[in-house]
N, C-alpha and C positions, 0 to 999 in steps of 0.2 A: 319617127323622126331618127333622121343622122346626126344631128347637132353637128352640121361642117359647114362651113363659108365656101362656093364655090362660084366663080368670077367667068364670066362668058363673055364671046367677043360681040359685033352687031350681028353676022353669021351664026350665032348660036353654039360659036366651037369654044368647049372647054379651055380655058386657060391656066388657071389654076383651083386647085381645090386642098384647104387645110382645115384641121380641127380633126373634130371626132367627140365621142358622149365620155363625160370625164368632170371632173372638179380642178384639176391641175391647168397651170397656166398653157394657154394655148389650144383649151379642152373645152368645149361648151357642152351646158344643161338648159335647153330651152331659150335659143336666141330670139329676142324678138325686137330688133331693130340692129340696122348695118349702115352707116356711114362712111364714106371715103371722102377725104379733105381733098383742097388743092395742092397738098405737098404728097398725096397718094399715099395716104395713111389712111388703114381700115381702122374702125372703131366698132365694135358690137355691143348690144346690152343684152341681158339677159335677164330672166325674171328670176330663176332660182340658179346661182348663190346672190342673187341682186347685184352684179358687178357690171363693170366696163373694162372689157379689154383693146389695146390700141395695138394693131400691128402695123408693118410697114413693107411696102415692095422693095425687093433688092433686083438690081440688072443681073443680069448672067455673068458678067465681070466680078460684080461685087459678091454673088456665090460663088463664085467660083475662088475666090480671093477667102470667102469665111471657110471654105472647105481647106485649106493648104491650112490656115492656121491653126484649125483644129486637129489638123493631121500633124504639125509639127509639136503643138502641146501634147498629143496622144505619144508621139514619139519621146517627147523630153519624161513623161511621166515614166515612160519604158524605161529609160537610165540603162547603165552597162549591161543588166541583165539580158535586154534584148526583147523580154518579153512583154507584149503588153496588158497591162494590171485591169484593163477592162473601163469600162466607162467614168468618166469622172463625176465627184460632186461637186454640184456648185453651188452656192449658194442662193435662195430664190430673192430676188431684190426686194425689197419694200415696197408698199403701193406707194406711186406718185399721183398725183392727182389725175392723172389719165387712165390708170389702174386700178385707183381704188375703190373699193366695194360703193355700190351706192347703193342705199334699200328702194327697195321697189314702191312703186308710185312717186318715186321725188324726183 
């Protein structure tokens, strides 16, 4: 089991793939259901650890803007020394109704 989501077009061409095996946000252990709603949000549910995760598609322009913001934040953290201090530690958001763990069978 690869524990990742793969999205294909009608010609069976891979459009996007994400995830991997693990318990961190964005990783999976035993996906049992996937749903895409009208706002292009992707919902996944897993048997273990009994949770639902929510993702959203972004356009190429949105992805580029996110990359620029991330780079600007990295440069700001590097400060006057000009050295990159490495990856930032960011808090994991508290569960919301869309991402809260749901016990299996509920």
